[in-house]
N, C-alpha and C positions, 0 to 999 in steps of 0.2 A: 642720686643728682647728677647730674651732668658733667662732666668736666673735659672741658674742651683742650684738646690736643693743638700743634700748629700745624696750618696746613701745608699738606705735601708740598713738593718744589712744583710739580706741572701744574698745579691748580692753575694759576693767573694766565699761564698759555693759552690753560686748554679755555677760560672765559674769554680771552682774547681772540681767540681764532671763532668760538662761536659767537662774538657777538659780530664780529666780522664780517659773516654771510648773513645776517639778519637776525640772527634767534635772540630771544630775547632772555635774561639771564639773572637768577637771584640769588646773589650770595648766601648761603642759608647755616654755612657750615661756624660760625661761632656761637649759635644758640638749638642746633640739633644733631644727629647721628647723621646725616645724608650733609653732601656738601654743595651740590647746586639742580636749581629746579631749572629746569630748560622748557620753554614754550618755542614753537618752532611745526609750521603746516598746521594750527590748527589743536596739536597734541601739546601735553605736557608730559615729561621727562623727568626721574630724578635719577640723580647719579651722584653716586663714590668716588670720589677721584682718589687715586693713592695710585705710587711708584709700583712697579712692578717688583720689587725686591720689599715691598712693604705687604701686611695680613691684615686683615678687616679685624678692631679691636672684638673682645667678646660681646659688647653691646650693641655694635653693627652688627655682627652675623646672626645675633637675637631679633634682629631690628630688619634684615634681608629674610631671615627664613618662616615671620609670623605676615610680613605686608600684606595685604590682597591685591596691591594693584605691582604697578612695574615701578621698580627699583633696580638698578647697574654697579656696577665697581667697571670702573673706566679706569685705563692708562695714560690718554692721549686720548686726542681730538677726533684722530678718525673710529679708535675705539668709539666715541658718542653717534658720529655718524654713521657707522654699520647700524648701529641700533634703532637711531632717529629713521634711517631709512629702509629696513624690512618691514 
């Protein structure tokens, strides 16, 4: 069963910046092992937002290892942009 932890302190700022450049952002951290889904330029991105000093929880590590599509851990808006622009 999923046990929701508090959002990392950098999540709100990242979401705000992504929306400011025209991204669609769906915050799903309350119900899922991933924090946000971002739609940009016709593609979707799954991001787990963590502060640089935080580790993924064991269930998050398992999801990242088994997921067959794109999923990334990010610490900042700049991390998101680097992934989305590649």
